[in-house]
C-alpha positions in Angstrom: 0.0 0.0 0.0 0.9 3.7 -0.3 0.4 5.8 2.9 0.6 9.3 4.2 -0.1 10.5 7.7 -1.8 7.3 8.7 -0.7 6.9 12.3 -4.3 6.4 13.6 -5.4 3.8 11.1 -2.4 1.8 9.8 -2.0 -0.5 12.8 -5.5 -1.9 12.4 -4.9 -2.4 8.7 -1.7 -4.3 9.2 -3.1 -6.5 11.9 -6.0 -7.5 9.6 -3.7 -9.0 7.0 -1.6 -11.1 9.3 -1.7 -14.7 8.1 -3.3 -13.8 4.8 -0.4 -12.3 2.9 3.3 -13.4 2.5 4.9 -10.0 2.6 3.8 -6.4 3.3 5.3 -3.6 1.2 4.5 0.0 2.2 5.5 3.1 0.3 5.3 6.4 2.3 4.5 9.5 0.3 5.6 12.1 2.8 4.2 11.4 6.3 4.8 14.1 8.9 3.2 12.3 11.8 4.1 9.1 13.6 3.2 6.8 10.7 6.8 5.7 10.1 7.3 4.8 13.7 4.2 2.7 13.8 5.2 0.8 10.6 8.7 0.1 12.0 7.2 -1.9 14.9 6.4 -4.6 12.3 9.5 -6.5 11.5 8.0 -8.1 8.4 7.2 -4.9 6.6 9.3 -3.6 3.8 9.2 0.2 3.9 10.1 2.6 1.0 9.8 6.3 0.3 8.2 8.0 -2.8 8.2 11.7 -3.7 4.6 12.6 -4.1 3.8 14.0 -7.6 -0.1 14.1 -7.6 -0.3 10.8 -9.3 -1.7 7.8 -7.4 -0.8 5.3 -10.2 2.8 6.2 -10.2 3.0 5.7 -6.5 1.1 2.4 -6.5 3.2 1.1 -9.5 6.4 2.0 -7.6 5.1 0.0 -4.6 4.3 -3.0 -6.9 7.8 -2.9 -8.2 9.2 -3.5 -4.7 7.2 -6.7 -4.2 8.3 -10.3 -4.9 5.0 -12.2 -4.8 3.1 -13.6 -7.7 -0.1 -11.7 -6.8 -0.7 -8.3 -5.2 -3.4 -7.4 -2.7 -3.8 -3.6 -2.5 -5.3 -1.9 0.6 -5.3 1.7 1.8 -4.1 2.6 5.3 -7.7 3.5 6.4 -9.0 0.1 5.4 -9.0 -3.2 7.2 -10.2 -6.7 6.4 -13.3 -7.8 8.3 -14.0 -11.2 6.7 -12.3 -13.5 4.2 -9.4 -15.9 4.1 -6.2 -16.7 2.2 -8.0 -19.6 0.6 -10.3 -17.2 -1.2 -7.3 -15.3 -2.7 -5.7 -18.6 -3.7 -8.8 -19.6 -5.7 -8.5 -16.4 -7.8 -4.8 -17.1 -8.4 -5.5 -20.6 -9.6 -7.9 -19.1 -12.2 -5.4 -16.4 -13.3 -8.1 -13.8 -12.8 -8.4 -10.4 -11.0 -10.2 -10.4 -7.7 -12.7 -7.7 -6.7 -13.1 -7.2 -2.9 -16.1 -5.7 -1.3 -15.3 -2.3 0.3 -17.7 -0.9 2.9 -17.3 2.8 3.4 -18.8 4.6 6.4 -19.9 8.2 6.1 -22.0 10.6 8.1 -24.8 12.8 6.8 -27.3 14.8 8.9 -26.1 13.1 12.1 -26.9 9.6 10.7 -24.2 7.1 9.8 -24.5 5.4 6.4 -22.5 2.8 4.6 -21.8 2.6 0.9 -20.7 -0.7 -0.6 -18.6 -1.3 -3.8 -16.7 -4.1 -5.4 -13.2 -2.9 -6.4 -10.4 -4.7 -8.3 -7.7 -5.1 -5.7 -6.1 -8.5 -6.1 -4.2 -9.1 -9.3 -1.0 -10.6 -10.9 2.2 -8.8 -10.1 2.8 -7.8 -13.7 -0.4 -5.7 -13.8 -0.1 -1.9 -13.4 -2.4 1.0 -12.6 -3.3 3.9 -14.9 -4.8 7.3 -14.1 -3.6 10.0 -11.7 -6.5 9.5 -9.4 -9.3 6.9 -8.9 -6.7 4.7 -10.6 -7.7 1.6 -12.5 -6.0 -1.6 -13.4 -4.6 -1.7 -16.9 -5.7 -5.3 -17.7 -8.3 -7.2 -19.7 -8.2 -10.2 -17.4 -11.6 -11.3 -16.3 -12.8 -10.0 -12.9 -14.4 -12.1 -10.2 -16.0 -11.0 -7.0 -14.2 -12.2 -3.9 -15.7 -13.2 -0.6 -13.3 -10.7 1.1 -14.8 -7.8 2.9 -13.0 -4.6 3.9 -14.2 -1.7 6.0 -13.1 1.8 4.9 -13.2 4.7 7.3 -11.6 7.3 5.1 -14.8 9.1 4.2 -16.1 9.2 7.8 -16.3 12.9 8.8 -13.5 13.8 6.4 -13.5 15.7 3.1 -11.0 14.8 0.4 -12.4 17.1 -2.2 -9.7 19.7 -1.9 -7.1 17.1 -2.7 -9.0 15.3 -5.4 -10.7 18.1 -7.4 -7.5 19.6 -8.9 -6.1 16.2 -9.9 -9.5 15.3 -11.5 -9.7 18.6 -13.3 -6.3 18.0 -14.8 -7.3 14.5 -15.9 -10.5 15.8 -17.5 -8.6 18.6 -19.3 -6.2 16.0 -20.7 -9.0 13.5 -21.5 -12.2 15.6 -22.1 -14.1 12.6 -23.6 -13.1 10.0 -21.0 -16.5 9.1 -19.3 -14.8 7.6 -16.2 -13.1 10.9 -15.2 -16.1 12.9 -16.1 -18.1 10.7 -13.8 -15.6 11.0 -10.9 -15.3 14.8 -11.2 -19.1 15.1 -11.5 -19.5 12.9 -8.4 -17.1 14.9 -6.2 -18.6 18.2 -7.4 -22.1 16.9 -6.5 -20.8 16.2 -3.0 -19.5 19.7 -2.9 -23.0 20.9 -3.8 -21.9 22.4 -7.2 -25.0 20.8 -8.7 -25.2 22.5 -12.1 -21.6 22.0 -13.0 -21.7 18.4 -11.6 -24.8 17.6 -13.6 -23.3 18.7 -16.9 -20.2 16.5 -16.3 -22.3 13.5 -15.3 -24.7 13.9 -18.2 -21.7 14.1 -20.6 -20.3 11.0 -19.0 -23.6 9.2 -19.4 -23.8 10.1 -23.1 -20.3 8.7 -23.7 -20.2 5.6 -21.4 -20.8 2.0 -22.6 -23.5 0.3 -20.7 -21.1 -2.5 -19.7 -18.8 -0.1 -17.9 -18.3 -1.3 -14.3 -19.4 2.1 -12.9 -22.5 2.4 -15.2 -25.1 1.7 -12.5 -23.5 4.2 -10.1 -23.3 6.8 -12.8 -27.0 6.5 -13.6 -27.8 7.0 -9.9 -25.5 10.0 -9.7 -27.2 11.6 -12.8 -30.7 11.1 -11.1 -29.6 12.4 -7.7 -27.8 15.4 -9.1 -30.6 16.2 -11.6 -33.0 16.2 -8.7 -31.0 18.8 -6.9 -31.1 21.2 -9.9 -34.5 20.4 -11.3 -33.5 18.8 -14.6 -36.5 17.4 -16.4 -34.3 15.5 -18.8 -33.7 13.0 -16.0 -37.1 11.5 -16.8 -35.6 10.3 -20.1 -32.5 8.8 -18.3 -34.9 6.9 -15.9 -36.9 5.6 -18.8 -33.8 4.4 -20.7 -32.7 2.4 -17.6 -35.9 1.0 -16.2 -35.2 -2.5 -17.6 -31.4 -2.3 -17.5 -31.3 -1.5 -13.7 -34.4 -3.3 -12.7 -32.5 -5.2 -10.0 -30.6 -2.2 -8.5 -32.3 -0.9 -5.4 -30.3 2.4 -5.5 -31.8 3.1 -8.9 -35.4 2.7 -7.7 -34.7 4.7 -4.5 -33.2 7.6 -6.5 -36.2 7.5 -8.8 -38.6 7.8 -5.8 -36.7 10.8 -4.5 -36.6 12.4 -7.9 -40.3 11.9 -8.6 -41.0 13.4 -5.1 -39.1 16.6 -5.9 -40.5 16.6 -9.5 -44.1 16.7 -8.3 -43.3 19.6 -6.0 -41.4 21.6 -8.6 -43.6 20.8 -11.6 -46.9 20.7 -9.8 -48.9 21.1 -13.0 -47.5 17.7 -14.2 -47.6 16.0 -10.8 -50.7 13.9 -11.7 -48.6 11.9 -14.2 -45.8 11.0 -11.7 -47.2 11.0 -8.2 -48.1 7.3 -8.3 -44.5 6.6 -9.4 -43.2 7.9 -6.0 -45.0 5.1 -4.1 -44.2 2.5 -6.8 -40.5 3.2 -6.7 -40.1 2.9 -2.9 -42.3 -0.2 -2.8 -40.0 -1.7 -5.5 -37.0 -1.1 -3.3 -38.6 -3.0 -0.4 -39.6 -5.9 -2.7 -36.0 -6.2 -3.9 -34.9 -6.7 -0.3 -36.5 -10.1 -0.4 -34.6 -11.3 -3.5 -31.1 -11.2 -4.9 -30.4 -7.6 -5.9 -27.6 -5.0 -6.2 -27.3 -2.4 -3.4 -24.6 0.3 -3.2 -26.0 2.4 -0.4 -26.8 0.3 2.6 -30.5 0.7 3.4 -31.7 1.6 -0.1 -33.8 -1.6 0.0 -34.9 -1.3 3.6 -35.1 1.6 6.0 -34.5 4.4 3.5 -37.5 3.6 1.2 -39.6 2.7 4.2 -38.9 6.1 5.8 -39.8 7.9 2.5 -43.0 5.9 2.1 -43.8 7.2 5.6 -43.3 10.7 4.4 -45.3 10.1 1.2 -48.3 8.6 3.2 -48.1 11.3 5.8 -48.3 14.2 3.3 -51.2 12.4 1.5 -53.0 12.0 4.9 -52.8 8.3 5.1 -51.6 8.3 8.7 -52.1 4.6 9.3 -49.7 3.6 6.5 -47.3 6.4 7.4 -47.0 5.0 10.9 -46.5 1.5 9.6 -43.6 2.5 7.4 -42.0 4.8 9.9 -42.1 1.9 12.4 -40.6 -0.4 9.8 -37.8 2.1 9.1 -37.2 2.7 12.9 -36.6 -1.0 13.4 -33.3 -0.6 11.6 -32.4 2.3 13.9 -33.0 5.1 11.4 -33.1 8.2 13.5 -35.2 10.3 11.1 -38.0 7.7 11.3 -37.8 7.7 15.1 -38.2 11.4 15.2 -41.2 11.4 12.9 -42.8 8.7 15.1 -42.3 10.9 18.2 -44.0 13.8 16.6 -46.9 11.7 15.2 -47.6 10.1 18.6 -47.5 13.4 20.6 
């Protein structure tokens, strides 16, 4: 891995890989805290320095070059393995494939803790290299396979990496103005920064350029819907229609639809009659998906989040009995907003 100022997290990371890997190679990119001291407590770690140059791929590729194993497992210092074994990794090696590990990232919004989940290609043959200055990708056509290896990531919890990431992403987009991946990544970070108009233009351009088999396609569509909701873009209706069949099994897609239709009916009240039923349908679809195999990026998009929003929907449409039912369903998962609404309704 590559690290910088990771004194509070790296110990947990290194402890989590004991017995799973044969060697640990760490490249420091300019730590000014006690990171180096913590690392040196591990006698089986090979430690190197790298002069940071605003290019994650160059740093990661330098780290790979210091290794001696046949396969590489990449982690960040603010990640740690929570489940999975060496046997799982060896099965990928025997197939000569690239393994995608499940990364669960905690983040906080409106005093509520959420978790986003994403499969990322992190286990690969040593000869493979990264490309891209940021949100780097593996430069390989080898088939990918999902691993039963779960990693918790704390790097987004009450932190903001936008100041570091935006300049690098802007440079990548300037150099590659028609690359849908970097348009997507820049649009996503600008949406987080609430620069909605600018973000939407980038996300929409990415959507128009991206192939539907791109690994980030599903997330991109959800970003387009969420960002379009924030700036009242009617063209999102077309994007939703184009993906109703393609993303039928993605709970985040239906949840984003429900939120979009909710806002749409408020902003375009003269057209609400055509879309108000779709609010209820979208959230109910999310809940139905929870009872079958489905794809979920944002934890809760098939359980407490649509349940809460159904409570809101039924409350504003004066169906108090149904509102209470769905608020109670949401609160069973510990969702604080649902608990607050229940307190007010019962007073």
